[in-house]
N, C-alpha and C positions, 0 to 999 in steps of 0.2 A: 632101562632106567630102574633103579632100585627103589624100594619103599621109602628110604630116607630122602631120596631126591624128590619124590612126589610130595612128601610132607613139607619139605623145604619150599617147593614151588607154591604149595597151597598156602603156606604162611605168608609168602610174599604177595600172593593174590589177595589174601584177606587184609593185609596191611594197606595195599593199594586201594581196595574197596573202602576201607575205613577212612583213608585220606580223602577219597572222592566224596564220601558221605559228609565228612566234616567241612570240606570245601563247599558242598552244596548248601549245608546249613548256614555257613558264613555268608554265602551269596544271597540266600533268602533273607537273612537278617539285614544285609546291606540294602537289598531291594525294598524290603518293608520300610526301612528307615528313609530311603529316598522317596518312596511313595508318600510317606507321611509329610516329608519336607515339601514335596511337590503340591500336596493338598493344601498345606498351610500357605505356600507361596501363591497358589491360585486364589485362595480365600483372601489373602492380603491384597492381591491385584484387583480382585472384584470390589473390595472395600474402597481401594484407592480410585478405581474407575467411577464408583458411585459418588465419591466425594468430589472428583474432578467434574463430573456432570452437574452436580449440585452447585459447585463454584461457578461453572460456566453459565448456568441458568441465572445465578445471582448476579453475575457480571452483566449478562444481557439485560436483566431488569434494571440494574443500576444505570447502564448506558441509556436505556429508554427513558428513565426518569430524568437523567441529566440533560438529555436532549430537549426535553420539555422545560425543565426548571431553569435552564440557563438561556436557551434560545428565546423563549417566550418573552421574558422581561426585556431582553435586549432589543428584540424586534419592536416592542412597545416604545422603548426609548427612541429608536430610530424613527418610528412613525410620528411620535409627538414632536420630534425635532423638525421633521418636514412641515408639520402643521404650524409650528411656531415661526419657522422661517417665512412661511407665507404670510403670517399675521404681522410680522415685523419687517416686511420687505422694504419699507421706507426708512428703516434705521440700519444703515450699513454696519455700525459698530456691534449691535445686537446680533445681526445676521452672521457676522464674522465669528462671534463667540459660539453661536448655535452650530455653525458649520464645523467648528473644532470638536464640539460634543458629538456631532454626527459622525465625523471621520474617525474619532477615537472609538465610538461604538461599533463602527463597521470593522475596524481592525480587530477589536476584541471578539466580535462575532466570527470573524474569519479564523482566528486562532482557536477558539472553542470548537468550531466546526471541524478543523483539521485534527485536533486532539481526539474528538469523539469518533471521527471517521477512521482514524488509524487504530483506535481501540477496537472498533467493530471489525476491521480487517484482521487484526491480530487474533481476535476471538473467532474468526471464521463466520461472522454473522452478517456480512455484507452480501446481499443477494444480487443476482444478475438477471435482468429482464431484457431479452433480445428483441430488437425492433429493426425494421428496414430504415435506412437513412441515406441521404445523398450529402456530399460535402457542402453543396450550396446551402442546404438547410442549416448545417453547423456554422457556416460562415455568417449567416444572418444572426445567429445567437451570439457569436463572438463579437460581431460588430456592435451589437446592442450594449456591450460592456466596454467598448473602446474608450469612452470618456472616463470611466473609473480606473481602468487598468493601464492604459497606454499614454493618453494625452496629458496627464498631470505633469510629466517630465518633458513636455513639449516634443513628444515622439510622433512619428507618422506610421500608421498601420497599413500594410500592403498585403493583399491576397493574390496568390497565383494558383488558380484552380485548374489543374490538368486532369482531374478525375471527371470533370464535366457532369454527366448524368449517371455515372457509375453508381449502382445501388449495392450497398453492403449491409450486413446484418450484425449489430453489436448492441451493447447496452448504451443507449444514447445519453442517458443522464450521467453515467460514469465517464464516458468519453468527453462530454461537454465540460464536466468538472476538471478532468485531467488537463484539457486544453486551456481552460481558464487559468489554472494554476501556472502553466507554462507561459501563458500570455502575461499574467501578472508579474511573474518572475522576470521576464524580459523587459517589461516596462519599468520595473523597479530599478534595475541595474543599467538602464540606458537613459542618457540625457541628450536631448536635441539630436536624436538619431532615428533609425528605422527599425521597425519590427515587421518581419515578413513571414507570413504563414503560407506554406506551399503544400499542395496535395498532388500526388501522382500515383500511377499504377505500375507495379513491377511484376510482370507475368512470370518471371523466372524464379520468384521467391515464394516460399510457403506462406509468407506474410506479405501479400502483394499491395495492400493499402498502406501507403506511406504518407504521413503528415509530418511536416517539420516546422518548427518555430525558430527563426533565426533573428538575432539582434546584433546591433553594432555597439554594444555596451562595453562594460569594463572587462568582460571575459573572465575566465577561470584558469588558474594554474592547476591542471589536473594532476601534476606530480606532487603538488603540495596538498591537494584535496582529492585523494583517491577514493574516499568514502563519501562522495558528494550526495549519493542517494540514501545515506543513512540518516536516522533521526537526529535532529539537533545540530547537524553539520551546517555551518554557514561559511560563505565565501569570506566575509569580513567578520572576524571574531575579536577584533580589537575593542577596547573599552570605549573608544570614541567612534564606533561604527556609525555610518550615516544612514544605513538602510534598516527599515523596520522588519520585524519578523522573528520567529523563534526557531527557524530551521526545520520545519516540518513539511513545507510545500512540495519540495522535490521528492522527499520520501513518500509522501502521499501519492504524487503523480506516478512514481515508479511502481508502487503497490497496486494502484488502479490499473496500470498497463498490464500487469501480470494477471489481475482479476479478469480482465476481458481478453485474456489469452494473447496479449501483445508483447512487444519488446520496446523499451525506451532506451535510447543511446544518446550520448553527449559527445560533441566535438567542440573544442574551445581553444582560443588563443588569448592569452592575457593581453589586455589592452586593445583587442580587436573585436571581440564579441563571441557569442556562443550559438551553437545550433543543436537543438534538441530534436531528435528524430524518433517518431513513433511509428512502429510497424504493426499492422493488424491483419488478421485473417478476413477473408470475405464473409465468412459465416462463423460466428461464435457458437460453440456447441456447449449446451448446459449438461453438466454431469449429473446423472441421477443418483 
């Protein structure tokens, strides 16, 4: 190899090293730029996280205040209505008017409660307290509300308890609220019919506690109402609808089922009735 060849190879090597050096400088500049962008992004995310936490805290405080400011005066109205009904029990005209006030107040209280509870669920502020319960105890609580939820439309409430003394662990308050919603829904859309609450145990399922609420009411066309568990969805959306409510009851029931690690399903035939089936674990586990 001649001296000229060596010089030529040396020049090629120097050019290659120069290109590699320039490429490394460009890569370092890009890396530095990306590091700065990443720092700014992390800083922005931290600020957004702090704002979101502050907003969540403000929302929680608002819900707590609304819970007190709205429910307290309504409960006072209902209480005074009861007292006045007792005082004027000999005057059927006045009692009838007072009962209208009482029923309107109860409907308003139900709607406010549903809105506030859904807001709490959406904010992740609804807590779960696990207790042991037997279905027979739930049955007693549901029967205590039979007059309010089922009998106004001349319906008959039937219980079929196949769980017997089976003990399961769940949030009793949320489960009771869920079942009362289903019971009220069944009673509202059924006239001169039957509402049947059935409990049974399915050992082959991961959710073996099965509680169903069946009615012989108007039923639901599930093809026309695929989003029945969404907020503000109602079976009767006509301007002349006969049934009270704002379409939050089933949404709340569905969210409560998820909260207590259960599953709520619906089977229905238009004109024949509906069956809501709640499936629950034997033991609700609280996530730390």
